[in-house]
HTML snippet that shows the backbone in 3Dmol.js (N, CA, C, O; Angstrom):
<script src="https://3Dmol.org/build/3Dmol-min.js"></script>
<div id="view" style="width:600px;height:400px;position:relative"></div>
<script>
const pdb = `
ATOM      1  N   MET A   1    -207.554 115.545 -95.294  1.00  0.00           N
ATOM      2  CA  MET A   1    -206.688 116.046 -96.335  1.00  0.00           C
ATOM      3  C   MET A   1    -207.127 117.447 -96.741  1.00  0.00           C
ATOM      4  O   MET A   1    -208.299 117.805 -96.624  1.00  0.00           O
ATOM      5  N   ASP A   2    -206.216 118.190 -97.196  1.00  0.00           N
ATOM      6  CA  ASP A   2    -206.481 119.562 -97.603  1.00  0.00           C
ATOM      7  C   ASP A   2    -207.112 119.564 -98.997  1.00  0.00           C
ATOM      8  O   ASP A   2    -206.436 119.769-100.005  1.00  0.00           O
ATOM      9  N   THR A   3    -208.417 119.333 -99.022  1.00  0.00           N
ATOM     10  CA  THR A   3    -209.178 119.336-100.269  1.00  0.00           C
ATOM     11  C   THR A   3    -210.263 120.402-100.172  1.00  0.00           C
ATOM     12  O   THR A   3    -210.558 120.902 -99.086  1.00  0.00           O
ATOM     13  N   ASN A   4    -210.849 120.743-101.306  1.00  0.00           N
ATOM     14  CA  ASN A   4    -211.931 121.728-101.301  1.00  0.00           C
ATOM     15  C   ASN A   4    -213.062 121.296-100.375  1.00  0.00           C
ATOM     16  O   ASN A   4    -213.577 122.112 -99.611  1.00  0.00           O
ATOM     17  N   MET A   5    -213.457 120.022-100.431  1.00  0.00           N
ATOM     18  CA  MET A   5    -214.554 119.539 -99.599  1.00  0.00           C
ATOM     19  C   MET A   5    -214.232 119.706 -98.113  1.00  0.00           C
ATOM     20  O   MET A   5    -215.074 120.172 -97.346  1.00  0.00           O
ATOM     21  N   VAL A   6    -213.036 119.334 -97.710  1.00  0.00           N
ATOM     22  CA  VAL A   6    -212.649 119.467 -96.298  1.00  0.00           C
ATOM     23  C   VAL A   6    -212.662 120.929 -95.878  1.00  0.00           C
ATOM     24  O   VAL A   6    -213.170 121.263 -94.808  1.00  0.00           O
ATOM     25  N   ARG A   7    -212.116 121.791 -96.701  1.00  0.00           N
ATOM     26  CA  ARG A   7    -212.106 123.221 -96.359  1.00  0.00           C
ATOM     27  C   ARG A   7    -213.521 123.772 -96.266  1.00  0.00           C
ATOM     28  O   ARG A   7    -213.819 124.567 -95.374  1.00  0.00           O
ATOM     29  N   GLU A   8    -214.405 123.354 -97.187  1.00  0.00           N
ATOM     30  CA  GLU A   8    -215.783 123.848 -97.162  1.00  0.00           C
ATOM     31  C   GLU A   8    -216.555 123.339 -95.950  1.00  0.00           C
ATOM     32  O   GLU A   8    -217.344 124.084 -95.369  1.00  0.00           O
ATOM     33  N   TRP A   9    -216.345 122.092 -95.560  1.00  0.00           N
ATOM     34  CA  TRP A   9    -217.115 121.496 -94.464  1.00  0.00           C
ATOM     35  C   TRP A   9    -216.506 121.770 -93.094  1.00  0.00           C
ATOM     36  O   TRP A   9    -217.229 121.992 -92.123  1.00  0.00           O
ATOM     37  N   PHE A  10    -215.180 121.756 -93.017  1.00  0.00           N
ATOM     38  CA  PHE A  10    -214.524 121.825 -91.709  1.00  0.00           C
ATOM     39  C   PHE A  10    -213.656 123.064 -91.519  1.00  0.00           C
ATOM     40  O   PHE A  10    -213.210 123.340 -90.405  1.00  0.00           O
ATOM     41  N   GLY A  11    -213.416 123.802 -92.575  1.00  0.00           N
ATOM     42  CA  GLY A  11    -212.636 125.020 -92.468  1.00  0.00           C
ATOM     43  C   GLY A  11    -211.146 124.817 -92.634  1.00  0.00           C
ATOM     44  O   GLY A  11    -210.512 125.506 -93.433  1.00  0.00           O
ATOM     45  N   THR A  12    -210.584 123.891 -91.897  1.00  0.00           N
ATOM     46  CA  THR A  12    -209.137 123.677 -91.932  1.00  0.00           C
ATOM     47  C   THR A  12    -208.828 122.187 -92.013  1.00  0.00           C
ATOM     48  O   THR A  12    -209.430 121.377 -91.309  1.00  0.00           O
ATOM     49  N   ALA A  13    -207.900 121.844 -92.867  1.00  0.00           N
ATOM     50  CA  ALA A  13    -207.475 120.452 -92.986  1.00  0.00           C
ATOM     51  C   ALA A  13    -206.481 120.112 -91.885  1.00  0.00           C
ATOM     52  O   ALA A  13    -205.732 120.971 -91.421  1.00  0.00           O
ATOM     53  N   ARG A  14    -206.484 118.849 -91.475  1.00  0.00           N
ATOM     54  CA  ARG A  14    -205.519 118.385 -90.477  1.00  0.00           C
ATOM     55  C   ARG A  14    -204.266 117.813 -91.111  1.00  0.00           C
ATOM     56  O   ARG A  14    -203.226 117.698 -90.463  1.00  0.00           O
ATOM     57  N   THR A  15    -204.373 117.449 -92.404  1.00  0.00           N
ATOM     58  CA  THR A  15    -203.224 116.870 -93.090  1.00  0.00           C
ATOM     59  C   THR A  15    -203.146 117.425 -94.505  1.00  0.00           C
ATOM     60  O   THR A  15    -204.105 117.994 -95.027  1.00  0.00           O
ATOM     61  N   THR A  16    -201.999 117.247 -95.099  1.00  0.00           N
ATOM     62  CA  THR A  16    -201.831 117.606 -96.512  1.00  0.00           C
ATOM     63  C   THR A  16    -202.370 116.461 -97.371  1.00  0.00           C
ATOM     64  O   THR A  16    -202.637 115.370 -96.867  1.00  0.00           O
ATOM     65  N   VAL A  17    -202.525 116.714 -98.652  1.00  0.00           N
ATOM     66  CA  VAL A  17    -202.944 115.664 -99.567  1.00  0.00           C
ATOM     67  C   VAL A  17    -201.889 114.557 -99.597  1.00  0.00           C
ATOM     68  O   VAL A  17    -202.242 113.378 -99.641  1.00  0.00           O
ATOM     69  N   ASP A  18    -200.607 114.912 -99.575  1.00  0.00           N
ATOM     70  CA  ASP A  18    -199.533 113.900 -99.568  1.00  0.00           C
ATOM     71  C   ASP A  18    -199.632 113.000 -98.342  1.00  0.00           C
ATOM     72  O   ASP A  18    -199.500 111.781 -98.457  1.00  0.00           O
ATOM     73  N   GLU A  19    -199.864 113.593 -97.160  1.00  0.00           N
ATOM     74  CA  GLU A  19    -199.999 112.782 -95.937  1.00  0.00           C
ATOM     75  C   GLU A  19    -201.211 111.868 -96.038  1.00  0.00           C
ATOM     76  O   GLU A  19    -201.132 110.685 -95.707  1.00  0.00           O
ATOM     77  N   GLY A  20    -202.329 112.414 -96.495  1.00  0.00           N
ATOM     78  CA  GLY A  20    -203.532 111.610 -96.644  1.00  0.00           C
ATOM     79  C   GLY A  20    -203.331 110.466 -97.616  1.00  0.00           C
ATOM     80  O   GLY A  20    -203.800 109.354 -97.377  1.00  0.00           O
ATOM     81  N   ALA A  21    -202.644 110.730 -98.700  1.00  0.00           N
ATOM     82  CA  ALA A  21    -202.374 109.694 -99.689  1.00  0.00           C
ATOM     83  C   ALA A  21    -201.514 108.590 -99.090  1.00  0.00           C
ATOM     84  O   ALA A  21    -201.732 107.412 -99.373  1.00  0.00           O
ATOM     85  N   ARG A  22    -200.543 108.960 -98.268  1.00  0.00           N
ATOM     86  CA  ARG A  22    -199.702 107.937 -97.606  1.00  0.00           C
ATOM     87  C   ARG A  22    -200.551 107.044 -96.706  1.00  0.00           C
ATOM     88  O   ARG A  22    -200.364 105.827 -96.691  1.00  0.00           O
ATOM     89  N   TYR A  23    -201.486 107.638 -95.952  1.00  0.00           N
ATOM     90  CA  TYR A  23    -202.363 106.839 -95.079  1.00  0.00           C
ATOM     91  C   TYR A  23    -203.198 105.873 -95.909  1.00  0.00           C
ATOM     92  O   TYR A  23    -203.322 104.696 -95.570  1.00  0.00           O
ATOM     93  N   LEU A  24    -203.772 106.380 -97.001  1.00  0.00           N
ATOM     94  CA  LEU A  24    -204.610 105.527 -97.853  1.00  0.00           C
ATOM     95  C   LEU A  24    -203.799 104.420 -98.514  1.00  0.00           C
ATOM     96  O   LEU A  24    -204.250 103.277 -98.589  1.00  0.00           O
ATOM     97  N   LEU A  25    -202.615 104.753 -98.989  1.00  0.00           N
ATOM     98  CA  LEU A  25    -201.753 103.748 -99.601  1.00  0.00           C
ATOM     99  C   LEU A  25    -201.397 102.659 -98.596  1.00  0.00           C
ATOM    100  O   LEU A  25    -201.413 101.472 -98.923  1.00  0.00           O
ATOM    101  N   ARG A  26    -201.076 103.067 -97.374  1.00  0.00           N
ATOM    102  CA  ARG A  26    -200.747 102.093 -96.313  1.00  0.00           C
ATOM    103  C   ARG A  26    -201.916 101.140 -96.094  1.00  0.00           C
ATOM    104  O   ARG A  26    -201.719  99.928 -96.006  1.00  0.00           O
ATOM    105  N   LEU A  27    -203.133 101.676 -96.006  1.00  0.00           N
ATOM    106  CA  LEU A  27    -204.292 100.828 -95.775  1.00  0.00           C
ATOM    107  C   LEU A  27    -204.543  99.888 -96.948  1.00  0.00           C
ATOM    108  O   LEU A  27    -205.092  98.801 -96.765  1.00  0.00           O
ATOM    109  N   ALA A  28    -204.149 100.296 -98.143  1.00  0.00           N
ATOM    110  CA  ALA A  28    -204.380  99.468 -99.329  1.00  0.00           C
ATOM    111  C   ALA A  28    -203.364  98.339 -99.470  1.00  0.00           C
ATOM    112  O   ALA A  28    -203.716  97.262 -99.951  1.00  0.00           O
ATOM    113  N   VAL A  29    -202.099  98.558 -99.060  1.00  0.00           N
ATOM    114  CA  VAL A  29    -201.065  97.573 -99.405  1.00  0.00           C
ATOM    115  C   VAL A  29    -200.185  97.097 -98.250  1.00  0.00           C
ATOM    116  O   VAL A  29    -199.445  96.130 -98.427  1.00  0.00           O
ATOM    117  N   ASP A  30    -200.230  97.723 -97.092  1.00  0.00           N
ATOM    118  CA  ASP A  30    -199.320  97.369 -96.001  1.00  0.00           C
ATOM    119  C   ASP A  30    -199.702  96.027 -95.373  1.00  0.00           C
ATOM    120  O   ASP A  30    -200.858  95.822 -95.005  1.00  0.00           O
ATOM    121  N   GLU A  31    -198.741  95.120 -95.251  1.00  0.00           N
ATOM    122  CA  GLU A  31    -198.977  93.810 -94.637  1.00  0.00           C
ATOM    123  C   GLU A  31    -199.466  93.932 -93.190  1.00  0.00           C
ATOM    124  O   GLU A  31    -200.198  93.067 -92.709  1.00  0.00           O
ATOM    125  N   GLU A  32    -199.068  94.995 -92.500  1.00  0.00           N
ATOM    126  CA  GLU A  32    -199.459  95.182 -91.097  1.00  0.00           C
ATOM    127  C   GLU A  32    -200.977  95.286 -90.926  1.00  0.00           C
ATOM    128  O   GLU A  32    -201.505  94.899 -89.884  1.00  0.00           O
ATOM    129  N   VAL A  33    -201.678  95.800 -91.927  1.00  0.00           N
ATOM    130  CA  VAL A  33    -203.129  95.954 -91.816  1.00  0.00           C
ATOM    131  C   VAL A  33    -203.883  94.974 -92.723  1.00  0.00           C
ATOM    132  O   VAL A  33    -205.104  95.062 -92.851  1.00  0.00           O
ATOM    133  N   LYS A  34    -203.169  94.055 -93.343  1.00  0.00           N
ATOM    134  CA  LYS A  34    -203.804  93.078 -94.221  1.00  0.00           C
ATOM    135  C   LYS A  34    -204.847  92.280 -93.432  1.00  0.00           C
ATOM    136  O   LYS A  34    -204.581  91.791 -92.335  1.00  0.00           O
ATOM    137  N   GLY A  35    -206.025  92.165 -94.014  1.00  0.00           N
ATOM    138  CA  GLY A  35    -207.094  91.390 -93.380  1.00  0.00           C
ATOM    139  C   GLY A  35    -207.911  92.175 -92.362  1.00  0.00           C
ATOM    140  O   GLY A  35    -208.936  91.684 -91.889  1.00  0.00           O
ATOM    141  N   MET A  36    -207.478  93.382 -92.016  1.00  0.00           N
ATOM    142  CA  MET A  36    -208.249  94.208 -91.084  1.00  0.00           C
ATOM    143  C   MET A  36    -209.415  94.822 -91.860  1.00  0.00           C
ATOM    144  O   MET A  36    -209.199  95.557 -92.824  1.00  0.00           O
ATOM    145  N   THR A  37    -210.617  94.534 -91.455  1.00  0.00           N
ATOM    146  CA  THR A  37    -211.787  95.093 -92.121  1.00  0.00           C
ATOM    147  C   THR A  37    -212.750  95.647 -91.085  1.00  0.00           C
ATOM    148  O   THR A  37    -212.733  95.246 -89.921  1.00  0.00           O
ATOM    149  N   GLY A  38    -213.582  96.565 -91.522  1.00  0.00           N
ATOM    150  CA  GLY A  38    -214.609  97.112 -90.649  1.00  0.00           C
ATOM    151  C   GLY A  38    -214.087  98.044 -89.580  1.00  0.00           C
ATOM    152  O   GLY A  38    -214.791  98.334 -88.613  1.00  0.00           O
ATOM    153  N   LEU A  39    -212.865  98.518 -89.736  1.00  0.00           N
ATOM    154  CA  LEU A  39    -212.277  99.403 -88.737  1.00  0.00           C
ATOM    155  C   LEU A  39    -212.281 100.838 -89.238  1.00  0.00           C
ATOM    156  O   LEU A  39    -212.351 101.091 -90.440  1.00  0.00           O
ATOM    157  N   TYR A  40    -212.206 101.762 -88.311  1.00  0.00           N
ATOM    158  CA  TYR A  40    -212.101 103.180 -88.619  1.00  0.00           C
ATOM    159  C   TYR A  40    -210.666 103.595 -88.320  1.00  0.00           C
ATOM    160  O   TYR A  40    -210.138 103.297 -87.248  1.00  0.00           O
ATOM    161  N   PHE A  41    -210.043 104.278 -89.260  1.00  0.00           N
ATOM    162  CA  PHE A  41    -208.674 104.750 -89.069  1.00  0.00           C
ATOM    163  C   PHE A  41    -208.667 106.271 -89.067  1.00  0.00           C
ATOM    164  O   PHE A  41    -209.331 106.905 -89.887  1.00  0.00           O
ATOM    165  N   ASP A  42    -207.918 106.847 -88.146  1.00  0.00           N
ATOM    166  CA  ASP A  42    -207.745 108.295 -88.073  1.00  0.00           C
ATOM    167  C   ASP A  42    -206.262 108.582 -88.196  1.00  0.00           C
ATOM    168  O   ASP A  42    -205.474 108.232 -87.317  1.00  0.00           O
ATOM    169  N   GLN A  43    -205.890 109.219 -89.289  1.00  0.00           N
ATOM    170  CA  GLN A  43    -204.494 109.525 -89.580  1.00  0.00           C
ATOM    171  C   GLN A  43    -203.613 108.280 -89.490  1.00  0.00           C
ATOM    172  O   GLN A  43    -202.520 108.303 -88.925  1.00  0.00           O
ATOM    173  N   GLY A  44    -204.129 107.191 -90.068  1.00  0.00           N
ATOM    174  CA  GLY A  44    -203.346 105.967 -90.171  1.00  0.00           C
ATOM    175  C   GLY A  44    -203.407 105.047 -88.965  1.00  0.00           C
ATOM    176  O   GLY A  44    -202.826 103.962 -88.993  1.00  0.00           O
ATOM    177  N   ARG A  45    -204.096 105.454 -87.904  1.00  0.00           N
ATOM    178  CA  ARG A  45    -204.188 104.616 -86.701  1.00  0.00           C
ATOM    179  C   ARG A  45    -205.623 104.136 -86.491  1.00  0.00           C
ATOM    180  O   ARG A  45    -206.562 104.911 -86.674  1.00  0.00           O
ATOM    181  N   PRO A  46    -205.809 102.852 -86.104  1.00  0.00           N
ATOM    182  CA  PRO A  46    -207.175 102.412 -85.798  1.00  0.00           C
ATOM    183  C   PRO A  46    -207.694 103.162 -84.565  1.00  0.00           C
ATOM    184  O   PRO A  46    -207.011 103.253 -83.545  1.00  0.00           O
ATOM    185  N   GLU A  47    -208.900 103.688 -84.678  1.00  0.00           N
ATOM    186  CA  GLU A  47    -209.516 104.460 -83.587  1.00  0.00           C
ATOM    187  C   GLU A  47    -210.979 104.084 -83.481  1.00  0.00           C
ATOM    188  O   GLU A  47    -211.504 103.383 -84.346  1.00  0.00           O
ATOM    189  N   ARG A  48    -211.639 104.540 -82.436  1.00  0.00           N
ATOM    190  CA  ARG A  48    -213.089 104.401 -82.325  1.00  0.00           C
ATOM    191  C   ARG A  48    -213.729 105.469 -83.208  1.00  0.00           C
ATOM    192  O   ARG A  48    -213.304 106.624 -83.216  1.00  0.00           O
ATOM    193  N   ALA A  49    -214.735 105.071 -83.934  1.00  0.00           N
ATOM    194  CA  ALA A  49    -215.482 106.022 -84.759  1.00  0.00           C
ATOM    195  C   ALA A  49    -216.453 106.788 -83.870  1.00  0.00           C
ATOM    196  O   ALA A  49    -216.551 106.526 -82.672  1.00  0.00           O
ATOM    197  N   ASP A  50    -217.162 107.727 -84.462  1.00  0.00           N
ATOM    198  CA  ASP A  50    -218.203 108.445 -83.747  1.00  0.00           C
ATOM    199  C   ASP A  50    -219.185 107.429 -83.166  1.00  0.00           C
ATOM    200  O   ASP A  50    -219.503 106.443 -83.832  1.00  0.00           O
ATOM    201  N   PRO A  51    -219.670 107.639 -81.955  1.00  0.00           N
ATOM    202  CA  PRO A  51    -220.582 106.664 -81.327  1.00  0.00           C
ATOM    203  C   PRO A  51    -221.780 106.283 -82.196  1.00  0.00           C
ATOM    204  O   PRO A  51    -222.260 105.152 -82.115  1.00  0.00           O
ATOM    205  N   GLN A  52    -222.270 107.206 -83.023  1.00  0.00           N
ATOM    206  CA  GLN A  52    -223.405 106.894 -83.879  1.00  0.00           C
ATOM    207  C   GLN A  52    -223.087 105.740 -84.839  1.00  0.00           C
ATOM    208  O   GLN A  52    -223.993 105.022 -85.259  1.00  0.00           O
ATOM    209  N   ALA A  53    -221.830 105.563 -85.181  1.00  0.00           N
ATOM    210  CA  ALA A  53    -221.448 104.482 -86.093  1.00  0.00           C
ATOM    211  C   ALA A  53    -221.713 103.106 -85.491  1.00  0.00           C
ATOM    212  O   ALA A  53    -221.808 102.122 -86.224  1.00  0.00           O
ATOM    213  N   TYR A  54    -221.832 103.023 -84.176  1.00  0.00           N
ATOM    214  CA  TYR A  54    -222.067 101.751 -83.489  1.00  0.00           C
ATOM    215  C   TYR A  54    -223.540 101.579 -83.102  1.00  0.00           C
ATOM    216  O   TYR A  54    -223.905 100.580 -82.482  1.00  0.00           O
ATOM    217  N   ASP A  55    -224.379 102.542 -83.462  1.00  0.00           N
ATOM    218  CA  ASP A  55    -225.800 102.522 -83.129  1.00  0.00           C
ATOM    219  C   ASP A  55    -226.543 101.724 -84.207  1.00  0.00           C
ATOM    220  O   ASP A  55    -226.663 102.171 -85.348  1.00  0.00           O
ATOM    221  N   GLU A  56    -227.039 100.535 -83.834  1.00  0.00           N
ATOM    222  CA  GLU A  56    -227.692  99.652 -84.806  1.00  0.00           C
ATOM    223  C   GLU A  56    -228.883 100.321 -85.489  1.00  0.00           C
ATOM    224  O   GLU A  56    -229.063 100.155 -86.695  1.00  0.00           O
ATOM    225  N   GLU A  57    -229.696 101.071 -84.752  1.00  0.00           N
ATOM    226  CA  GLU A  57    -230.852 101.729 -85.343  1.00  0.00           C
ATOM    227  C   GLU A  57    -230.418 102.813 -86.332  1.00  0.00           C
ATOM    228  O   GLU A  57    -231.006 102.947 -87.405  1.00  0.00           O
ATOM    229  N   ALA A  58    -229.399 103.578 -85.975  1.00  0.00           N
ATOM    230  CA  ALA A  58    -228.897 104.612 -86.885  1.00  0.00           C
ATOM    231  C   ALA A  58    -228.353 103.972 -88.156  1.00  0.00           C
ATOM    232  O   ALA A  58    -228.564 104.491 -89.253  1.00  0.00           O
ATOM    233  N   ARG A  59    -227.662 102.861 -88.018  1.00  0.00           N
ATOM    234  CA  ARG A  59    -227.116 102.176 -89.192  1.00  0.00           C
ATOM    235  C   ARG A  59    -228.228 101.619 -90.075  1.00  0.00           C
ATOM    236  O   ARG A  59    -228.150 101.702 -91.301  1.00  0.00           O
ATOM    237  N   ARG A  60    -229.272 101.047 -89.450  1.00  0.00           N
ATOM    238  CA  ARG A  60    -230.406 100.527 -90.208  1.00  0.00           C
ATOM    239  C   ARG A  60    -231.087 101.656 -90.985  1.00  0.00           C
ATOM    240  O   ARG A  60    -231.419 101.502 -92.160  1.00  0.00           O
ATOM    241  N   ARG A  61    -231.289 102.789 -90.313  1.00  0.00           N
ATOM    242  CA  ARG A  61    -231.953 103.930 -90.950  1.00  0.00           C
ATOM    243  C   ARG A  61    -231.106 104.497 -92.098  1.00  0.00           C
ATOM    244  O   ARG A  61    -231.641 104.847 -93.150  1.00  0.00           O
ATOM    245  N   LEU A  62    -229.801 104.584 -91.898  1.00  0.00           N
ATOM    246  CA  LEU A  62    -228.922 105.066 -92.959  1.00  0.00           C
ATOM    247  C   LEU A  62    -228.990 104.148 -94.181  1.00  0.00           C
ATOM    248  O   LEU A  62    -229.053 104.611 -95.320  1.00  0.00           O
ATOM    249  N   ARG A  63    -228.976 102.847 -93.924  1.00  0.00           N
ATOM    250  CA  ARG A  63    -229.072 101.892 -95.043  1.00  0.00           C
ATOM    251  C   ARG A  63    -230.406 102.063 -95.763  1.00  0.00           C
ATOM    252  O   ARG A  63    -230.448 102.089 -96.993  1.00  0.00           O
ATOM    253  N   GLU A  64    -231.489 102.178 -95.010  1.00  0.00           N
ATOM    254  CA  GLU A  64    -232.812 102.354 -95.599  1.00  0.00           C
ATOM    255  C   GLU A  64    -232.870 103.618 -96.464  1.00  0.00           C
ATOM    256  O   GLU A  64    -233.349 103.583 -97.598  1.00  0.00           O
ATOM    257  N   LEU A  65    -232.385 104.713 -95.925  1.00  0.00           N
ATOM    258  CA  LEU A  65    -232.396 105.968 -96.674  1.00  0.00           C
ATOM    259  C   LEU A  65    -231.502 105.900 -97.911  1.00  0.00           C
ATOM    260  O   LEU A  65    -231.858 106.413 -98.972  1.00  0.00           O
ATOM    261  N   THR A  66    -230.351 105.269 -97.770  1.00  0.00           N
ATOM    262  CA  THR A  66    -229.423 105.141 -98.892  1.00  0.00           C
ATOM    263  C   THR A  66    -230.041 104.319-100.014  1.00  0.00           C
ATOM    264  O   THR A  66    -229.981 104.705-101.182  1.00  0.00           O
ATOM    265  N   LEU A  67    -230.638 103.180 -99.655  1.00  0.00           N
ATOM    266  CA  LEU A  67    -231.258 102.335-100.677  1.00  0.00           C
ATOM    267  C   LEU A  67    -232.417 103.058-101.352  1.00  0.00           C
ATOM    268  O   LEU A  67    -232.605 102.935-102.562  1.00  0.00           O
ATOM    269  N   ARG A  68    -233.186 103.800-100.586  1.00  0.00           N
ATOM    270  CA  ARG A  68    -234.282 104.568-101.173  1.00  0.00           C
ATOM    271  C   ARG A  68    -233.726 105.628-102.123  1.00  0.00           C
ATOM    272  O   ARG A  68    -234.241 105.808-103.227  1.00  0.00           O
ATOM    273  N   TRP A  69    -232.683 106.322-101.696  1.00  0.00           N
ATOM    274  CA  TRP A  69    -232.113 107.392-102.515  1.00  0.00           C
ATOM    275  C   TRP A  69    -231.529 106.848-103.815  1.00  0.00           C
ATOM    276  O   TRP A  69    -231.771 107.404-104.887  1.00  0.00           O
ATOM    277  N   ILE A  70    -230.764 105.768-103.725  1.00  0.00           N
ATOM    278  CA  ILE A  70    -230.137 105.267-104.952  1.00  0.00           C
ATOM    279  C   ILE A  70    -231.161 104.659-105.890  1.00  0.00           C
ATOM    280  O   ILE A  70    -230.961 104.669-107.104  1.00  0.00           O
ATOM    281  N   SER A  71    -232.261 104.124-105.353  1.00  0.00           N
ATOM    282  CA  SER A  71    -233.277 103.559-106.251  1.00  0.00           C
ATOM    283  C   SER A  71    -233.965 104.676-107.041  1.00  0.00           C
ATOM    284  O   SER A  71    -234.485 104.429-108.129  1.00  0.00           O
ATOM    285  N   LEU A  72    -233.973 105.879-106.514  1.00  0.00           N
ATOM    286  CA  LEU A  72    -234.567 107.008-107.214  1.00  0.00           C
ATOM    287  C   LEU A  72    -233.624 107.586-108.271  1.00  0.00           C
ATOM    288  O   LEU A  72    -234.061 108.340-109.140  1.00  0.00           O
ATOM    289  N   HIS A  73    -232.339 107.240-108.205  1.00  0.00           N
ATOM    290  CA  HIS A  73    -231.343 107.853-109.088  1.00  0.00           C
ATOM    291  C   HIS A  73    -230.616 106.831-109.966  1.00  0.00           C
ATOM    292  O   HIS A  73    -229.502 107.091-110.421  1.00  0.00           O
ATOM    293  N   ARG A  74    -231.223 105.697-110.203  1.00  0.00           N
ATOM    294  CA  ARG A  74    -230.567 104.709-111.056  1.00  0.00           C
ATOM    295  C   ARG A  74    -230.597 105.179-112.504  1.00  0.00           C
ATOM    296  O   ARG A  74    -231.548 105.816-112.957  1.00  0.00           O
ATOM    297  N   VAL A  75    -229.526 104.843-113.210  1.00  0.00           N
ATOM    298  CA  VAL A  75    -229.422 105.241-114.617  1.00  0.00           C
ATOM    299  C   VAL A  75    -229.778 104.075-115.488  1.00  0.00           C
ATOM    300  O   VAL A  75    -229.756 104.190-116.713  1.00  0.00           O
TER     301      VAL A  75
END
`;
const viewer = $3Dmol.createViewer("view");
viewer.addModel(pdb, "pdb");
viewer.setStyle({}, {cartoon: {color: "spectrum"}});
viewer.zoomTo();
viewer.render();
</script>
């Protein structure tokens, strides 16, 4: 979506905010995707995520780092 974060990180957005909102709304309420969990969607279509997302060690390390980080920032 064309947001400040996307422009800062990637330079150019692939979709408008309206298009992005439609994709998100579809994933939230559309019967066609009801019950689908753990999937990655790209512009409203299920796709393969980056290969690192399927790397068990990378996922374990991300979880470890995340838990460590949030434990340092609890309010």
